[in-house]
Structure formats: structure tokens, C-alpha cells
C-alpha positions as CSV (number, residue, x, y, z in Angstrom):
1,M,0.0,0.0,0.0
2,A,1.4,3.3,-1.0
3,A,1.7,6.2,1.4
4,P,-1.1,8.8,1.3
5,G,-0.6,11.4,-1.3
6,W,1.9,9.5,-3.4
7,D,-0.7,8.6,-6.0
8,A,-1.2,12.2,-6.8
9,L,2.4,12.7,-7.8
10,P,3.6,12.1,-11.4
11,T,5.6,8.9,-11.8
12,I,9.3,9.5,-12.2
13,H,11.5,6.8,-13.5
14,P,14.0,5.7,-10.7
15,R,17.0,6.3,-12.9
16,T,15.9,9.8,-13.7
17,L,15.3,10.6,-10.1
18,A,18.7,9.1,-9.2
19,A,20.4,11.3,-11.8
20,V,18.7,14.4,-10.7
21,V,19.4,13.8,-7.0
22,L,23.0,12.9,-7.8
23,A,23.6,16.0,-9.9
24,G,22.0,18.3,-7.3
25,L,24.1,16.8,-4.5
26,L,27.3,17.0,-6.6
27,L,26.7,20.6,-7.4
28,A,25.8,21.5,-3.9
29,S,28.9,19.8,-2.4
30,F,31.2,21.7,-4.7
31,G,29.5,24.9,-3.9
32,F,30.2,24.7,-0.2
33,A,33.3,22.5,-0.2
34,I,35.8,24.8,-2.0
35,P,36.9,27.5,0.4
36,A,38.1,30.9,-0.5
37,T,41.9,31.0,-0.8
38,A,43.5,31.7,2.5
39,A,46.4,34.0,2.7
40,E,49.7,32.1,3.0
41,S,51.5,32.6,6.3
42,P,54.9,34.1,5.9
43,T,58.0,32.2,6.8
44,Y,60.5,34.2,8.9
45,L,64.2,33.5,8.3
46,Y,67.0,35.2,10.2
47,A,70.5,35.2,8.7
48,N,74.0,35.5,10.2
49,R,77.0,34.6,8.0
50,S,78.9,32.9,10.9
51,T,76.0,31.0,12.5
52,G,73.5,30.3,9.6
53,W,69.8,30.6,9.1
54,G,67.0,30.2,11.6
55,F,63.3,30.6,12.2
56,S,64.1,33.0,15.0
57,N,67.1,35.1,16.0
58,T,68.0,32.6,18.6
59,S,67.8,29.4,16.6
60,L,70.4,29.9,13.9
61,T,72.0,26.8,12.5
62,S,74.1,25.7,9.6
63,P,72.6,24.1,7.6
64,G,69.5,26.3,8.2
65,P,66.0,24.9,8.9
66,N,64.5,22.6,6.3
67,L,61.8,24.2,4.2
68,E,59.0,22.3,2.4
69,V,56.9,23.8,-0.4
70,E,54.7,22.5,-3.2
71,V,54.9,23.3,-6.9
72,G,52.8,26.4,-7.6
73,E,52.7,27.5,-4.0
74,H,53.0,31.2,-3.3
75,V,55.7,31.7,-0.7
76,T,56.4,34.8,1.4
77,L,59.7,35.0,3.2
78,N,60.4,37.7,5.7
79,L,64.2,37.8,5.7
80,T,66.3,39.5,8.4
81,S,70.0,40.1,8.5
82,L,71.4,39.9,12.0
83,D,75.1,40.5,11.2
84,G,74.8,43.9,9.5
85,R,75.9,42.4,6.1
86,N,74.2,42.4,2.8
87,H,72.5,39.1,2.0
88,N,70.2,37.6,-0.7
89,W,68.1,34.4,-0.8
90,F,67.9,32.0,-3.6
91,I,67.2,28.3,-4.4
92,D,70.2,26.7,-6.0
93,Y,68.6,24.1,-8.2
94,N,71.8,22.9,-9.8
95,G,74.2,23.2,-6.8
96,N,76.6,25.6,-8.5
97,S,76.4,28.3,-5.7
98,A,75.4,30.9,-8.3
99,V,72.0,32.4,-9.2
100,D,71.0,31.1,-12.6
101,A,68.1,32.4,-14.7
102,N,65.7,29.6,-13.8
103,E,66.3,29.9,-10.0
104,S,64.0,31.7,-7.6
105,Y,65.9,34.5,-5.9
106,S,65.2,37.7,-4.0
107,D,65.4,39.9,-7.0
108,S,64.8,43.1,-5.0
109,G,68.4,43.2,-4.3
110,T,70.3,42.7,-1.1
111,F,68.9,43.1,2.4
112,R,70.7,44.5,5.3
113,G,68.0,44.6,7.9
114,N,64.6,43.2,6.7
115,L,63.3,42.2,3.3
116,Q,59.9,40.6,2.4
117,Y,60.4,38.3,-0.6
118,N,57.4,36.7,-2.4
119,F,57.7,34.1,-5.1
120,T,55.8,31.2,-6.7
121,V,57.4,27.8,-6.6
122,G,58.5,26.5,-10.0
123,N,57.8,23.1,-11.5
124,Q,61.1,21.4,-10.6
125,T,60.6,18.9,-7.7
126,G,63.2,17.5,-5.3
127,T,65.5,18.6,-2.5
128,F,67.7,21.6,-3.2
129,V,69.9,24.0,-1.3
130,Y,68.8,27.6,-0.5
131,R,71.6,30.1,0.0
132,S,72.7,33.7,0.4
133,R,74.8,34.8,-2.6
134,F,76.5,37.7,-1.0
135,N,79.6,37.7,1.2
136,G,80.3,34.2,0.1
137,D,78.3,31.3,1.3
138,G,79.7,31.1,4.7
139,N,77.2,29.1,6.8
140,L,74.1,30.6,5.0
141,W,72.6,27.6,3.4
142,G,69.8,25.0,4.1
143,N,67.7,22.5,2.3
144,I,64.4,23.1,0.6
145,T,62.2,20.3,-0.6
146,V,59.8,21.0,-3.5
147,R,57.0,18.5,-3.6
148,P,54.5,18.0,-6.5
149,A,51.3,19.8,-6.0
150,G,48.7,17.8,-4.1
151,F,46.0,15.8,-5.8
152,L,43.4,18.1,-7.2
153,G,45.6,21.0,-6.2
154,G,45.6,19.9,-2.6
155,L,41.8,20.0,-2.2
156,L,41.7,16.5,-0.7
157,G,43.4,17.9,2.3
158,N,40.3,20.0,2.9
159,P,38.0,18.2,5.4
160,L,34.9,20.0,4.1
161,L,35.5,18.7,0.6
162,L,36.0,15.2,1.9
163,A,32.7,15.5,3.8
164,G,31.1,16.6,0.6
165,I,32.5,13.6,-1.3
166,V,31.3,11.2,1.4
167,A,27.8,12.8,1.4
168,V,27.6,12.3,-2.4
169,I,28.6,8.7,-2.1
170,V,26.1,8.1,0.7
171,A,23.4,9.8,-1.5
172,I,24.2,7.6,-4.5
173,V,24.0,4.4,-2.4
174,A,20.8,5.6,-0.7
175,V,19.1,6.4,-4.0
176,A,20.3,3.1,-5.5
177,I,18.9,1.1,-2.5
178,W,15.6,3.1,-2.6
179,A,15.2,2.5,-6.4
180,R,15.8,-1.3,-6.0
181,R,13.5,-1.7,-2.9
182,R,10.6,0.5,-4.2
183,P,7.6,-1.7,-5.1
184,R,7.1,-1.8,-8.8
185,Q,3.7,-0.9,-10.0
186,P,2.5,-2.9,-13.0
187,E,2.2,-0.9,-16.2
188,E,-1.3,-0.2,-17.4
189,P,-2.2,-2.3,-20.3
190,P,-2.4,-0.4,-23.6
191,A,-5.9,0.9,-24.4
192,E,-7.6,-0.9,-27.2
């Protein structure tokens, strides 16, 4: 026996209903699951030719702290010279201790004091050395690892998107179960 009021509704083929529900849930999940781009937090690096790089003025080491970035990531470095010397910052992809045309470097010149350096990570992946190119290398070097961009641009690291994907999968399974369990009404014989 059908629920009251169901007889008044037009008959919708289960596959059509499933497709409409799935499309609606899929569109809804993408609408709320992709957040606005958050501002990247800056990385603070302090430099002293004799003691190295550090995340603070009291944590200088040589090699400097390991940095990890992803291809295409926008990076902001706040660089501070603690020794009163001119410094620069660059990624030495080929290990020749010189800035080459394809290498990210703080192109706004040297910094004695503070410099904010922004760059977008290139497509070359692996572990490389970052350095200061002024006053010789000294102890101013460290390792930077460039990872491939995350799957779907890193969106799967977004818990809200994962929840949306799970909701869509649950909806698909629910519609499939509903369509299979729904009692079938015999078709009307053709009118003669």
C-alpha cells in the first residue's frame, strides 16, 4: 500500500530521479566545499654569516632549517640580516652556488636589515639548497624540498571537501537502494 498522497504525484523513472538527486548533491557539495583561498602565512628566516639561518634570531644553525613547499605554491619569506651584512636568498637548483636564470631569488636586491620576498614555486621537484649569494656562502645555506602539487591542487586535504564527497557517495548508495526496494507498479495495459 502506497503512502497517502503518493498517488497524486507524477511517476518518475528511478534512474531519472537518481540522476537528478546525484547532480544536485554533486553541485551542492562543490558549492560549499571549496573554500576561499586563504592568505599564505609568511616564513620568517633570520641570517648570520657565521651561524647560519634560523626561524628565530636565537635558533640559527648551519645548515639552516629545512623548508618544504609545493609546486605552484605562493611563498612569502620575511628575511632579516642579523650581522649587518648584505644578504640575498635563492634556491640553488643545480648546486653551483650561483644564481641562474631559472632559479628563484630575492630579486629586489640585497637586504641589510629586513626584506619581504614573495615568489611562486616553480615546477622542478626534489630537495635543493637555499643560499645567500653575498659575502660568500659562509654558513648561510639550508635544504628546501619542493613536492609535487597535491592531488586536485591539494583540495583533498580539505576536510569540508572530503565530507562533501562522502555525502555524495552516501546519497548515491541511498538512491540506488531506494530505487531497488521501491515496489514496482504494474504498467497499465495499452488501451484498445
